[in-house]
Wavefront OBJ file of the C-alpha trace (Angstrom):
o trace
v -4.411 18.185 38.724
v -1.759 16.724 36.417
v -2.705 16.322 32.776
v -2.356 12.894 31.228
v 0.013 12.692 28.270
v -1.770 11.836 25.016
v -0.542 8.777 23.155
v -0.970 7.598 19.590
v -2.376 4.075 19.774
v -1.714 1.802 16.801
v -4.366 -0.686 15.718
v -3.816 -3.436 13.185
v -5.331 -2.602 9.815
v -6.334 -6.240 9.303
v -7.806 -7.549 12.566
v -8.436 -4.222 14.323
v -6.614 -5.263 17.496
v -3.505 -3.638 18.982
v -0.492 -5.309 17.332
v 0.540 -6.871 20.665
v -2.413 -9.260 20.317
v -2.215 -10.012 16.589
v -0.223 -13.221 17.030
v -3.095 -14.754 18.993
v -5.538 -14.311 16.127
v -6.118 -16.636 13.146
v -4.929 -14.060 10.578
v -1.524 -13.221 12.050
v 0.586 -15.144 9.525
v -1.587 -14.474 6.476
v -2.527 -10.822 7.028
v -1.456 -9.091 10.232
v 2.290 -9.688 9.985
v 2.382 -8.410 6.399
v 0.421 -5.283 7.345
v 2.651 -4.611 10.353
v 5.858 -5.048 8.332
v 4.548 -2.650 5.715
v 3.236 0.081 8.002
v 5.231 -0.222 11.260
v 8.415 -2.249 10.592
v 10.291 -1.197 13.723
v 7.297 -1.964 15.926
v 7.180 -5.377 14.284
v 10.824 -5.956 15.235
v 10.114 -4.870 18.793
v 7.081 -7.107 19.245
v 7.893 -10.100 17.049
v 11.659 -10.198 16.652
v 11.645 -13.843 15.535
v 9.351 -13.027 12.618
v 10.571 -9.585 11.637
v 14.330 -9.624 12.260
v 15.931 -12.586 10.504
v 19.413 -11.039 10.594
v 19.429 -10.261 14.302
v 20.495 -6.672 13.659
v 17.387 -4.973 15.015
v 16.147 -4.079 11.540
v 12.965 -5.307 9.904
v 13.235 -7.872 7.118
v 12.234 -6.883 3.599
v 8.595 -5.846 3.394
v 6.337 -8.095 1.361
v 5.455 -6.371 -1.908
v 1.866 -5.029 -1.768
v -0.425 -6.173 -4.553
v -2.222 -2.853 -4.962
v -1.723 0.850 -4.156
v -2.867 2.465 -0.945
v -6.516 3.410 -0.748
v -7.368 7.074 -0.184
v -7.842 6.323 3.516
v -4.474 4.565 3.741
v -2.767 7.485 1.972
v -4.206 9.920 4.492
v -3.333 7.690 7.450
v 0.275 7.427 6.250
v 0.375 11.200 5.765
v -0.703 11.918 9.328
v 1.446 9.155 10.828
v 4.471 10.830 9.274
v 3.680 14.453 10.081
v 1.006 14.624 12.811
v 0.196 11.232 14.416
v -2.352 12.680 16.835
v -4.736 13.264 13.922
v -4.779 9.671 12.650
v -7.986 9.000 14.556
v -9.706 11.866 12.718
v -9.141 10.365 9.251
v -12.711 8.994 8.768
v -14.247 12.399 9.620
v -11.804 14.231 7.352
v -12.551 11.923 4.421
v -16.273 12.409 4.977
v -15.805 16.176 5.003
v -13.755 16.170 1.794
v -15.720 13.503 -0.077
v -15.291 14.169 -3.790
v -12.547 16.721 -3.077
v -9.717 14.352 -2.172
v -7.306 15.893 -4.697
v -7.711 19.325 -3.098
v -7.261 17.759 0.338
v -3.936 16.133 -0.563
v -2.757 19.264 -2.360
v -3.403 21.246 0.820
v -1.662 18.566 2.908
v 1.452 18.663 0.717
v 1.521 22.458 0.909
v 1.179 22.431 4.711
v 3.361 19.471 5.719
v 5.579 18.432 2.813
v 5.843 15.574 0.269
v 3.369 12.732 0.548
v 4.823 9.454 1.912
v 5.817 7.074 -0.863
v 3.455 4.198 -1.575
v 5.549 0.953 -1.562
v 3.369 -0.330 -4.406
v 5.263 2.036 -6.718
v 8.671 0.868 -5.535
v 11.301 -0.346 -8.049
v 10.405 -3.951 -7.333
v 7.066 -3.296 -9.014
v 8.747 -2.774 -12.377
v 8.029 -5.737 -14.618
v 9.474 -6.913 -17.926
v 7.050 -4.749 -19.898
v 8.305 -1.641 -18.099
v 11.905 -2.629 -18.843
v 11.040 -3.009 -22.518
v 9.386 0.416 -22.532
v 12.434 1.975 -20.898
v 14.763 0.338 -23.409
v 12.627 1.647 -26.254
v 12.746 5.174 -24.879
v 16.509 4.975 -24.384
v 16.963 3.824 -27.979
v 14.809 6.671 -29.245
v 16.729 9.227 -27.186
v 19.994 7.927 -28.622
v 18.643 8.173 -32.185
v 17.576 11.760 -31.538
v 21.015 12.555 -30.143
v 22.750 11.120 -33.208
v 20.585 13.205 -35.521
v 21.385 16.324 -33.539
v 25.112 15.529 -33.688
v 24.967 15.397 -37.467
v 23.258 18.816 -37.516
v 25.889 20.275 -35.212
v 28.687 19.452 -37.629
v 27.079 21.723 -40.192
v 26.864 24.633 -37.740
v 29.624 27.087 -36.942
v 31.292 26.194 -33.634
v 30.890 28.530 -30.674
v 33.672 29.526 -28.323
v 33.999 29.475 -24.545
v 32.962 27.204 -21.655
v 29.250 27.889 -22.133
v 29.423 26.725 -25.725
v 31.219 23.522 -24.713
v 28.518 22.813 -22.138
v 25.718 23.256 -24.641
v 27.518 21.093 -27.186
v 28.128 18.285 -24.692
v 24.567 18.067 -23.322
v 21.445 17.706 -25.448
v 18.166 17.853 -23.574
v 15.695 15.209 -24.733
v 12.792 14.283 -22.469
v 10.185 11.552 -22.998
v 7.027 11.301 -20.879
v 5.070 8.050 -20.605
v 1.918 6.875 -18.918
v 2.135 3.336 -17.550
v -0.886 1.445 -16.254
v -0.208 -0.532 -13.094
v -2.420 -3.401 -11.978
v -5.129 -2.322 -14.480
v -6.304 0.256 -11.944
v -3.715 2.916 -11.266
v -1.483 4.871 -13.606
v 1.924 6.424 -13.103
v 3.659 9.058 -15.197
v 7.285 8.287 -16.029
v 9.728 10.993 -17.128
v 12.986 10.010 -18.778
v 15.729 12.432 -19.754
v 15.445 14.957 -16.930
v 19.084 14.214 -16.138
v 19.997 15.857 -19.456
v 18.892 19.279 -18.185
v 22.076 21.176 -17.206
v 22.531 21.914 -13.492
v 19.217 20.300 -12.530
v 19.074 18.224 -9.340
v 16.666 15.355 -9.919
v 15.606 15.080 -6.268
v 14.614 18.741 -6.211
v 12.728 18.305 -9.485
v 10.975 15.256 -8.024
v 9.880 17.282 -4.993
v 8.500 19.960 -7.318
v 6.424 17.354 -9.163
v 5.216 15.862 -5.873
v 4.107 19.273 -4.632
v 2.462 20.204 -7.932
v 0.465 16.976 -8.336
v -0.146 16.169 -4.655
v 1.213 12.652 -4.893
v 4.378 10.622 -4.509
v 7.245 11.334 -6.904
v 10.493 9.386 -6.822
v 13.786 9.176 -8.707
v 14.621 5.658 -9.901
v 17.476 3.965 -11.750
v 16.604 2.267 -15.050
v 18.078 -1.055 -16.180
v 20.018 0.973 -18.775
v 21.830 2.910 -16.047
v 19.846 6.120 -16.558
v 17.578 8.047 -14.205
v 13.808 8.456 -14.394
v 11.194 10.202 -12.301
v 7.979 8.317 -11.466
v 4.911 10.328 -10.467
v 1.764 8.763 -9.069
v -1.205 9.367 -11.399
v -1.752 10.278 -15.053
v -0.313 13.770 -15.614
v 1.388 13.564 -19.022
v 0.271 16.881 -20.510
v 0.557 18.796 -17.236
v 4.031 17.373 -16.614
v 5.148 18.401 -20.097
v 3.817 21.928 -19.573
v 5.573 22.143 -16.205
v 8.881 21.013 -17.718
v 8.610 23.703 -20.394
v 7.449 26.517 -18.100
v 9.289 25.783 -14.836
v 12.477 24.119 -16.041
v 12.735 26.201 -19.228
v 13.108 23.241 -21.585
v 12.174 24.010 -25.224
v 8.883 22.385 -26.172
v 10.614 20.774 -29.151
v 12.791 18.781 -26.743
v 9.843 17.285 -24.852
v 8.066 14.233 -26.289
v 4.919 12.363 -25.258
v 4.801 8.599 -25.691
v 1.374 8.116 -27.292
v 0.734 4.429 -27.982
v 4.397 3.868 -28.760
v 4.808 6.958 -30.929
v 6.880 9.890 -29.692
v 4.917 13.048 -30.312
v 6.553 16.477 -29.715
v 4.746 18.450 -27.026
v 2.766 21.403 -28.288
v 3.077 24.186 -25.721
l 1 2 3 4 5 6 7 8 9 10 11 12 13 14 15 16 17 18 19 20 21 22 23 24 25 26 27 28 29 30 31 32 33 34 35 36 37 38 39 40 41 42 43 44 45 46 47 48 49 50 51 52 53 54 55 56 57 58 59 60 61 62 63 64 65 66 67 68 69 70 71 72 73 74 75 76 77 78 79 80 81 82 83 84 85 86 87 88 89 90 91 92 93 94 95 96 97 98 99 100 101 102 103 104 105 106 107 108 109 110 111 112 113 114 115 116 117 118 119 120 121 122 123 124 125 126 127 128 129 130 131 132 133 134 135 136 137 138 139 140 141 142 143 144 145 146 147 148 149 150 151 152 153 154 155 156 157 158 159 160 161 162 163 164 165 166 167 168 169 170 171 172 173 174 175 176 177 178 179 180 181 182 183 184 185 186 187 188 189 190 191 192 193 194 195 196 197 198 199 200 201 202 203 204 205 206 207 208 209 210 211 212 213 214 215 216 217 218 219 220 221 222 223 224 225 226 227 228 229 230 231 232 233 234 235 236 237 238 239 240 241 242 243 244 245 246 247 248 249 250 251 252 253 254 255 256 257 258 259 260 261 262 263 264 265 266
């Protein structure tokens, strides 16, 4: 007897119907289409080309910006859809089993499968004017610190060799902030990691994602610099990790506490 091939069936997260039938429901325009674009963009192009492919190139149009982060259930669904789709149907049972232990669950998932899928809520388009002002303030502070260090260097005896030139040309200064998004969720922002010699920011971002069991991404700032954004409030733990894992002196790591830059105490 031939075995039937198992298939992963997608159901709309808004109306509960298979996406093929969403357009016949009353919530297609207001809810279903947005959900489908966000979670299954290529399926949206396949089913509803006129709504999802304005350019005619077979690619989904820009996803509508979500107004809030994924719920714990949505995070887990996205995790399994990326790495093991056949387990998506088990999500309710898994959440019930790990009730109150969700952090341990996601930590184990990251260790087993890899980085958690990025929540589009934390995409660059979510940055508002307040975030830009905060970034500008940090950049200004980093520049002031660099100028002070330059004045100290002039008083010191110059070293010789390529290693000395490298140390003189790069000063590591890192500032860690906590930013509240939507009055519900926080993200930890690290600026200055690109001043660590020979460090690849994407690899550092993956290390943070693995350590804190959440999304971690490298973004460009309006000032042309790089920052790492980690989902959740991890300021002190991030600072400790930077000192211990990336061997940055504690005196070069600063915490933004209510607008004041406080040196991290290891």
